[in-house]
C-alpha positions as CSV (number, residue, x, y, z in Angstrom):
1,M,-8.1,-24.4,52.6
2,S,-11.5,-24.8,50.9
3,Y,-11.9,-25.0,47.1
4,R,-13.5,-21.5,47.0
5,G,-10.7,-20.2,49.2
6,L,-8.1,-21.6,46.9
7,L,-9.7,-20.0,43.8
8,A,-10.0,-16.7,45.7
9,A,-6.3,-16.8,46.7
10,L,-5.2,-17.7,43.2
11,G,-7.4,-14.9,41.8
12,A,-5.9,-12.4,44.2
13,L,-2.4,-13.6,43.3
14,V,-3.1,-13.2,39.6
15,T,-4.6,-9.7,40.1
16,L,-1.5,-8.7,42.1
17,L,0.9,-10.1,39.5
18,F,-1.1,-8.5,36.7
19,A,-0.8,-5.1,38.4
20,A,2.9,-5.7,39.0
21,S,3.4,-6.6,35.3
22,L,1.9,-3.2,34.4
23,L,4.2,-1.3,36.7
24,V,7.5,-3.2,36.2
25,G,9.8,-2.3,33.3
26,P,13.0,-0.5,32.2
27,A,11.2,2.8,31.9
28,A,11.4,4.5,35.3
29,L,7.7,5.5,35.7
30,G,6.1,6.4,38.9
31,F,3.1,4.5,40.3
32,T,0.7,7.5,40.1
33,E,1.6,8.7,36.6
34,S,1.5,5.1,35.3
35,V,-2.0,4.5,36.7
36,V,-3.3,7.9,35.5
37,A,-1.8,7.4,32.0
38,L,-3.4,3.9,31.8
39,L,-6.8,5.0,32.9
40,T,-7.2,8.5,31.5
41,G,-4.8,8.6,28.6
42,R,-3.0,11.7,29.9
43,G,0.7,12.0,29.1
44,E,1.8,11.1,25.6
45,A,5.0,9.2,26.4
46,V,3.7,7.5,29.5
47,V,0.5,6.5,27.7
48,L,2.6,4.9,24.9
49,V,4.5,2.9,27.4
50,M,1.5,1.8,29.4
51,R,-1.1,1.1,26.7
52,E,1.1,0.0,23.8
53,I,3.9,-1.9,25.6
54,R,3.0,-3.0,29.1
55,L,-0.7,-3.6,28.8
56,P,-0.5,-6.0,25.8
57,R,2.4,-7.8,27.5
58,A,0.5,-8.2,30.8
59,L,-2.7,-9.4,29.0
60,L,-0.8,-11.9,26.9
61,G,1.0,-13.2,30.1
62,L,-2.4,-13.7,31.7
63,M,-4.0,-15.3,28.7
64,V,-1.1,-17.6,27.6
65,G,-0.4,-18.8,31.2
66,A,-4.1,-19.5,31.7
67,V,-4.6,-21.6,28.6
68,L,-1.3,-23.5,29.1
69,G,-2.2,-24.4,32.7
70,L,-5.8,-25.3,31.7
71,S,-4.8,-27.5,28.8
72,G,-2.2,-29.2,30.8
73,A,-4.7,-30.1,33.5
74,A,-7.2,-31.3,30.8
75,M,-4.5,-33.4,29.1
76,Q,-3.4,-35.0,32.4
77,G,-7.0,-35.8,33.3
78,F,-7.8,-37.4,30.0
79,L,-4.6,-39.5,29.9
80,R,-4.6,-40.1,33.6
81,N,-0.9,-39.3,33.7
82,P,0.7,-36.5,35.7
83,L,3.6,-36.3,33.2
84,A,1.3,-35.3,30.3
85,E,1.4,-31.8,29.0
86,P,-0.2,-29.8,26.1
87,G,2.7,-30.3,23.7
88,L,2.1,-34.1,23.9
89,I,-0.3,-34.1,20.9
90,G,2.1,-32.1,18.7
91,V,0.1,-28.8,18.6
92,S,3.0,-26.7,19.9
93,S,5.6,-28.2,17.6
94,S,3.3,-27.8,14.5
95,A,2.5,-24.2,15.4
96,A,6.2,-23.5,15.8
97,L,6.9,-25.0,12.4
98,G,4.3,-22.8,10.8
99,A,5.9,-19.7,12.4
100,V,9.4,-20.8,11.5
101,I,8.4,-21.2,7.8
102,A,6.9,-17.7,7.9
103,L,10.1,-16.3,9.3
104,Q,12.4,-18.2,6.9
105,T,10.4,-17.3,3.7
106,G,10.3,-13.6,4.7
107,I,6.5,-13.5,4.8
108,A,6.7,-12.4,8.5
109,A,8.7,-9.3,7.5
110,A,6.3,-8.4,4.7
111,F,3.1,-8.8,6.7
112,T,2.8,-8.1,10.5
113,L,0.3,-10.9,11.3
114,A,1.9,-13.5,8.9
115,L,3.8,-15.1,11.8
116,P,0.9,-15.8,14.2
117,L,-1.4,-16.7,11.3
118,A,1.1,-19.2,10.0
119,A,1.5,-20.7,13.5
120,L,-2.3,-21.0,13.8
121,A,-2.3,-22.8,10.4
122,G,0.3,-25.2,11.7
123,A,-1.8,-25.9,14.8
124,A,-4.8,-26.6,12.6
125,L,-2.8,-29.0,10.4
126,S,-1.7,-30.9,13.5
127,V,-5.4,-31.4,14.4
128,L,-6.1,-32.9,11.0
129,L,-3.1,-35.2,11.3
130,I,-4.0,-36.3,14.8
131,L,-7.5,-37.2,13.7
132,G,-6.2,-39.0,10.7
133,L,-3.5,-41.0,12.5
134,A,-5.4,-41.7,15.8
135,G,-8.7,-42.3,14.1
136,P,-12.2,-41.1,15.2
137,R,-12.4,-43.8,17.9
138,G,-8.7,-44.1,18.9
139,G,-7.9,-44.4,22.6
140,A,-5.4,-42.6,24.7
141,L,-2.5,-44.7,23.5
142,A,-3.3,-43.9,19.8
143,L,-3.5,-40.2,20.7
144,I,-0.1,-40.2,22.4
145,L,1.6,-42.1,19.6
146,A,0.1,-39.8,17.0
147,G,1.2,-36.8,19.0
148,I,4.7,-38.1,19.3
149,A,4.9,-38.7,15.6
150,I,3.6,-35.3,14.8
151,S,6.0,-33.6,17.2
152,A,8.9,-35.5,15.8
153,L,8.0,-34.6,12.3
154,A,7.5,-30.9,13.1
155,G,10.8,-30.8,15.1
156,A,12.5,-32.3,12.1
157,G,11.0,-29.7,9.9
158,V,12.2,-26.9,12.1
159,A,15.7,-28.4,12.2
160,L,15.7,-28.7,8.4
161,V,14.7,-25.1,7.9
162,L,17.5,-24.0,10.3
163,N,20.0,-26.3,8.5
164,L,19.2,-25.0,5.0
165,S,18.8,-21.4,6.0
166,P,21.2,-19.3,3.9
167,N,20.8,-16.3,6.1
168,P,22.4,-16.5,9.5
169,F,20.3,-13.5,10.7
170,A,17.1,-15.3,9.8
171,A,18.3,-18.5,11.6
172,M,19.1,-16.4,14.7
173,E,15.6,-14.8,14.6
174,I,14.0,-18.2,14.4
175,V,16.0,-19.5,17.4
176,F,15.2,-16.4,19.5
177,W,11.5,-16.7,18.6
178,M,11.3,-20.3,19.6
179,M,12.7,-19.5,23.0
180,G,9.4,-17.8,23.8
181,S,8.8,-14.2,24.8
182,L,6.1,-11.6,25.4
183,A,8.3,-8.6,24.5
184,D,7.4,-6.3,21.6
185,R,3.8,-7.6,21.4
186,S,0.9,-5.2,20.7
187,M,-2.9,-5.1,21.2
188,V,-3.1,-6.5,17.6
189,H,-1.6,-9.8,18.9
190,V,-4.0,-9.8,21.8
191,A,-7.0,-9.3,19.5
192,L,-5.8,-12.0,17.2
193,A,-5.2,-14.6,19.9
194,A,-8.1,-13.8,22.3
195,P,-11.0,-15.4,20.2
196,F,-9.1,-18.7,19.7
197,M,-8.0,-18.8,23.4
198,L,-11.5,-18.0,24.6
199,L,-13.2,-20.6,22.5
200,G,-10.6,-23.2,23.4
201,T,-10.9,-22.3,27.1
202,L,-14.7,-22.7,27.1
203,M,-14.4,-26.1,25.3
204,L,-11.9,-27.4,27.9
205,L,-13.9,-26.2,30.9
206,T,-16.8,-28.3,29.7
207,L,-14.7,-31.5,30.2
208,G,-14.9,-31.5,34.0
209,R,-17.7,-34.0,34.5
210,G,-16.3,-36.4,31.9
211,L,-12.7,-36.2,33.3
212,D,-14.1,-36.9,36.8
213,A,-15.8,-40.0,35.6
214,L,-12.7,-41.1,33.6
215,T,-10.7,-41.3,36.9
216,L,-12.7,-44.5,37.5
217,G,-11.7,-46.0,34.2
218,E,-13.0,-45.9,30.6
219,D,-15.6,-48.7,31.1
220,A,-17.0,-47.0,34.2
221,A,-17.1,-43.6,32.5
222,E,-19.0,-45.0,29.6
223,A,-21.4,-46.7,32.0
224,M,-22.0,-43.3,33.5
225,G,-23.0,-41.9,30.1
226,V,-19.8,-40.2,29.2
227,R,-19.1,-40.3,25.4
228,L,-15.4,-40.8,25.2
229,G,-15.2,-40.1,21.5
230,R,-16.8,-36.7,22.0
231,L,-14.7,-36.0,25.1
232,R,-11.5,-36.7,23.1
233,L,-12.6,-34.5,20.2
234,V,-13.4,-31.6,22.5
235,L,-10.0,-32.1,24.2
236,I,-8.1,-32.1,20.9
237,F,-9.9,-29.1,19.4
238,G,-9.9,-27.1,22.7
239,T,-6.1,-27.7,23.2
240,A,-5.3,-26.9,19.6
241,L,-7.3,-23.6,19.6
242,S,-5.9,-22.4,22.9
243,V,-2.3,-23.7,22.8
244,G,-2.0,-23.0,19.0
245,A,-2.9,-19.3,19.7
246,A,-0.6,-19.1,22.6
247,V,2.4,-20.4,20.5
248,A,1.4,-18.1,17.7
249,V,1.8,-14.9,19.8
250,A,4.4,-16.0,22.4
251,G,6.5,-18.7,20.9
252,T,7.3,-21.9,22.7
253,V,6.9,-21.6,26.4
254,G,7.2,-25.0,28.1
255,F,6.6,-26.6,31.5
256,V,3.7,-24.4,32.6
257,G,1.1,-27.0,31.6
258,L,3.2,-29.7,33.4
259,V,4.1,-28.0,36.6
260,V,1.0,-26.0,37.6
261,P,-1.6,-28.9,37.5
262,H,0.7,-31.2,39.4
263,V,1.3,-28.6,42.2
264,L,-2.4,-27.8,42.5
265,R,-3.8,-31.3,42.2
266,P,-3.4,-32.2,45.9
267,L,-5.1,-29.0,46.9
268,V,-8.3,-29.8,44.9
269,G,-8.7,-33.4,46.1
270,A,-7.4,-34.7,42.8
271,R,-10.7,-34.0,41.1
272,P,-10.1,-32.9,37.5
273,S,-13.3,-30.8,37.4
274,R,-11.9,-28.7,40.2
275,L,-8.4,-28.7,38.9
276,L,-9.3,-27.1,35.5
277,P,-10.2,-23.6,36.7
278,A,-7.5,-23.7,39.5
279,A,-4.8,-24.7,36.9
280,A,-5.9,-21.8,34.6
281,L,-5.4,-19.3,37.4
282,G,-2.2,-21.0,38.5
283,G,-0.8,-21.0,35.0
284,A,-1.6,-17.3,34.6
285,A,0.1,-16.5,37.9
286,M,3.2,-18.6,37.0
287,L,3.6,-16.9,33.6
288,L,3.0,-13.4,34.8
289,A,5.6,-14.0,37.6
290,A,8.1,-15.4,35.1
291,D,7.6,-12.5,32.7
292,I,8.2,-10.0,35.6
293,A,11.3,-12.0,36.5
294,V,12.9,-11.8,33.1
295,R,12.5,-8.0,33.2
296,V,14.0,-7.8,36.7
297,I,16.8,-10.3,36.4
298,A,18.3,-9.1,33.1
299,P,16.5,-6.0,31.9
300,D,19.3,-5.2,29.3
301,R,19.9,-8.8,28.1
302,D,16.5,-9.8,26.8
303,L,16.3,-13.0,28.8
304,K,13.7,-15.2,27.0
305,L,10.6,-16.3,28.9
306,G,10.7,-19.9,27.6
307,V,14.3,-20.2,28.9
308,L,13.3,-19.1,32.4
309,T,10.3,-21.4,32.6
310,A,12.5,-24.3,31.4
311,L,15.1,-23.5,34.0
312,V,12.3,-23.6,36.7
313,G,10.4,-26.5,35.2
314,S,13.1,-29.0,34.3
315,P,14.3,-29.6,37.9
316,F,10.6,-30.0,38.9
317,F,10.1,-32.5,36.1
318,L,13.2,-34.5,37.2
319,H,12.0,-34.4,40.8
320,L,8.6,-35.7,39.7
321,I,10.1,-38.6,37.8
322,W,12.4,-39.4,40.8
323,R,9.4,-39.4,43.2
324,M,7.3,-41.7,40.9
325,R,10.3,-44.1,40.8
326,R,10.5,-44.2,44.6
327,L,6.8,-44.8,44.9
328,E,7.1,-47.7,42.5
329,A,10.1,-49.2,44.2
C-alpha cells in the first residue's frame, strides 16, 4: 500500500469510528433521529444526548488519541527508541499530580474547570523542571533521566496525596480519574483542550525533516543543518502542550503513544516524517475504538478507558520486549 493510500485508509477508519462513537451509547436512539437531532437540533431529549454527551466524547476521543499517537511517534523518532512514549518526559505524571491536588483540596468541586487547569499547570511545571534538569543543550540521555526523575517525583506526590487523604470518597474519586475516561465531558472541556492540542500538534508536525536526518545519527543531522537544540525544545513544548491537555481532560490513558507508532512504522518505510501524520490518525482510531468498546463491553459498570488501553497495550509491550531480546540473541 502506498503512503497516500495508508493515510486515506486511516482517515476513512477514523471517520467510521467517529460516526460509530456518535451512535453508540446506553440510550436506545435510532440512526435517523440521532442524525437529525445532531444536524438540525430537533427533538429536545435527543439533541441533549447527541450534542451535550456523545459529540464532546467523540471529539475528545479523536483529539486525545491523535495527540497521543503523534507525540509517541515524535518521541520515538527523537530518541531513536521504539520503547519510548509521551509519558517518558514526565508530562503525564505531572499533569496528573496537578489534577489530583485539585481533587484533594476540593477546588475541583468548587470550580468546574479547576481540574483541567490544574493539570495544565502541572504539565507546564514539568517543562520548566525538564529544561532545568536536562539543560538547554542536554542530549537524549539527559532528557530521559530528567523525565524519569520528574515522573518518579510526581508519582510519589500522587501516592502521598492518596496516603494522607482523610476522605475515602475523595481518594476513590482520584483513583477513578487517574484510570482515564471520556465520560461526562462537555464541549467546555473540548474548547479548553483544543487550542493547546492544536498548537502542540502543529509544533510536532514540523519535526519531520529533523527526525528523518536524526535517523543517521546526531553528527550527520547537524552536518545536514538540523539544529538539535531547537528540535529538542520544539519536541518538549509540543509534547507538553498536547499531552498535558489530553491528561487534563481525559485522565491518564496509556500505551496509545507506544503501540500505534510501532504498528505503523513498517508501513511508512520507517521514516519519522511519514510516521507522524499516520500515527496521529492511528492514535485517533485506537482511542475511538477503545471508547466504543468500553460502552459496549460494560455499559452499566463504567469500565475506564485507561484500563482497557492498558489491557490491550501491556501484552503488546511485553511482546515487543521479547522480540527485541530475540533479535539481540
